[in-house]
N, C-alpha and C positions, 0 to 999 in steps of 0.2 A: 503494500499499499504506499508507495511512495510516489514521486512526482515529477512532470516535465515542466517545462515553462512558456508562457504565452506572451506575445507583447501587448503592451497597452499603449495605444497611440496617444492618449490624455498626458501621458508621463514622458513621452520621448523629448521633448524640448529640455526638460530639466535633468535628464538622464546622463548628459554628458557633462555635467557639472565637474569641475575638479574634485578628486579624491582628497583626505586628508588623513592622517594618523592621528591616533588620539595623543594627548597631551602626554608627555613624560610622566607626570605627577599622577596619573590617573591610575587606578587598579585595573587589572586584568578582566577584559569585558567577557560576559556570556557569548557562546558560541553561535546563539540563534539572531538572525538579522532582526528578527520582529521585536525581540527582548532588549534591544540595544536603545540607548539615548543617541542623539545625533552627535554628542562629543565623542562619543566611542564607535568611531569609524575606521575601517580597515579593510584592505581586498585581501582576500584568502584563497587559494588553491590548494587542494590536498586530496589525499588517499586515505581509507578508512579499511579495517578487516574486523569482522565481527565473526564470533562463534557460539554456535547456541542453539536451541530448538527453536523451531518454527510452528506456525500453527497447524500446518497441514503435512508436516514433512519431518523426516529424522533430524538428529542433531548433525549440523554441518557448518561449513565455513562461508562466508560472502565478503565478497571485496567490493567496494563503491568509491566512486571518485565525486569529489565536491567541490563547490566553488562560491564565493560570496564577495559581492561589492556593496560597499556602503558608503553613501555621500552626505557632505555636512548640510545639504538643504532637506536631507530625510527620504532622499529615493534610495531603495535597497534592490539588488537583483541576487536572488539566491535559490540554489538547486533544492534546499528545503521548505522555504517559505514563499517562494515565487517572487514577481517582479512588483514592488509595491511601495508605498508613501508613509512615513511617520508623521500623521496629521496633530499629533497632540503630543508633546514633548515634555515630561517630567513636571507636569502641573500638579503640585503639592503631592508627589508621589506617584501620581497617574501618568499614564503614556498610552497611545492608542496608535495602530496602523492599520492598513487595509491593503491587499494583494491580489493579484490573480496570479494563479498556478494551476496545477493540474491536480486532479483526483488520484486515488490510490487505482491499482490495477490488481489482477491476478491472472496468471496462466495456468493452463490444467497440469503444466509440466511440474508448477510447484507442490502437488500432490503426493509427487513418488516418496514413499516412505518403505524404503527395503523393498519386498515384491508386491506390495499393494499400493495403489494409488485412487485415493477417493475421489479425486476430482477428473478421473477418466469419465468422459460422457459430459460433464459439465461445462458450459459455454465460460470462454475467455472473458474476464472483465477488462475491458479498456480503459484507459483514461479518458477525462472529460474535463474541459476548462472548469474551474473550479474558483468561486470567489471566498476569500478568506478575512476575517475581522479578528484581530488582537487586541486584547484590553490586558494592561498590566499593571500592576501595583507593586511599589518598592518601598521598603522602610528598613533601612540599615540593611542587617544580615538577611531579612526575610523578604520574600518575593512570591506574588500569585501571579500566574500568567493564566489568561482565560483565550481561547480562540474556535470562533466559530466559522465552520465550512459548509459551503453549498454549492453544489455541482450546478452548472448552467446547461448541462445537455438535458436527455430525454429521461435520465432515470431519476433525478430531484432527489439525489441523496443529501442528508445533512447531518452534521454532527457536532458536538461541543467537546472540548478537552479542557480540563482546568487542571492545573499543577502547580502545587506547592513547591519553593526551594528554600533551602536554608544554607547559608554559605559557613562551612565551618572553619573556612580560611579564605582570606581576600586580601591579596598583595597585588604589588607590581608585576610578580612573576607567576603568583600560583591562584587557583581559584579551585578549591574544594567543596562540592555541593552535596547535600543530601536532598532527594527529590522523591515526590509522593503525589499520585493524582490518579483521575478517573476520565474516561471515555463514554460519553453519552450519544445514541446514534438513532436515528429515526426508523421507523418500519421499513421504508425504502432500503437505507444503506443496510440494514441489518440482513435483509434478503438478497441483497446483491451479493454479498459475501458468505451468508450462512442459510438462505434459505433454498429448498430442492422443491420445485413442482412436480406435480402430478406426471406431466410427461416426462420430464428428467428422472423420475424415480424408476422408470420401467426398466426390468432386467437388462432389456437391449439397450438400454442407452447407458446409465451410470449404477442403477442398483442400489443406490442410497435411498433410505427411507424417507418418503416426502415429509417435509418441514416446512412450516411458514413462522417465522420469527417476528416477533413484536418487538417494538421500540423499547429501549432500556439501556442499561449499563453495558456497554460493550467488553469493558474490562477495567481493572485497577491494577494499579504499580507502584512500585518503590524501585529507587536506584542510588546511585553515588557515582559522581565524576569528578575527575580531576585534571584540571586544564594547567600546562607548564610550559612557561617560556624558556626555550633552549639559550637564545640568544633573540636580538631585536627582530630577526626576520622569521625564526623557526619555531612553531607551537606544538605540542603534543597534548593528546587527550586520551585518558584511559577511564573507561566507566563498566558497570555492570547493573543489571536490572532484572526485576523479576516481576512478571505480568499475570494476572489470575483472570479468567474470562468470567463475565456477568452469564447469568442463567440463560438468557436470550441466545447468546454464541454458544455456550457450553453443550446447549440441548440439542444442538443440530447434529444429524446424522453425518456431515462432512468433518466434525471434529472428532479426535481421538484423546486429546489431552486439556486438561481445564488449565494448567500452569505452565506458562513456557519460560525461560530464563536465557540471559545471555552475558556475553562480554564482550568488549570491544576496545580498539586502540586507533588512532589516527595520527598523523604527521600533516602538518600544512605549512605553507609559505606564505608569509604576510607581505605586503609590499603597500 
């Protein structure tokens, strides 16, 4: 359930503003563009490696590339958060941003689990254009981040993610955070990823039991992340997380585990 990027013509005139690095006195910023302030701007290109269990497969390795550009006028471009704009910046601890990106996706090949694949016969879920709204509150070491997602295509999937973060350590070179949160999805999104229609349940198609998901908590999770600067240009991140599916997702015949976990690391170049 990751994302591609779409262009936003309304932002094109401001996108090419000159970038600037954060002031030397600033503490290390979070790695999410939608959670930064306009004073915490940097351009990042990196690679990550993750190991753990996934929803429909056995434990495996996964590599990914990521990039992010942040500008002092509030515009950002991120492989995670999309192409957007911070329109409220640190007003009494509150900040807000909006973006256009891409929704999640799922391929039938993602279901391969040893000799069995629960997604065989199930349709691929293609990415769609998605509008995102980010609302943040920061009070010292404590942070609350809420994001609302709405697909703009035929599916009409919608979800809300709420995450709390606590800074165990925050300096110019290190940021160690504890995180916890949950994700709520509407009926359309739950059925996009966990529903099985009557036609799809036929033995000649998927053989999975018919299932109609309701709106509800898709999952809850906790984690810890450590972001560290090696020098002015290179920054690394190490993290671990555990996620437990909500009833609406766990009861689906497509899922065979309720708890998933993983560890990951990344290295990025800042300029």
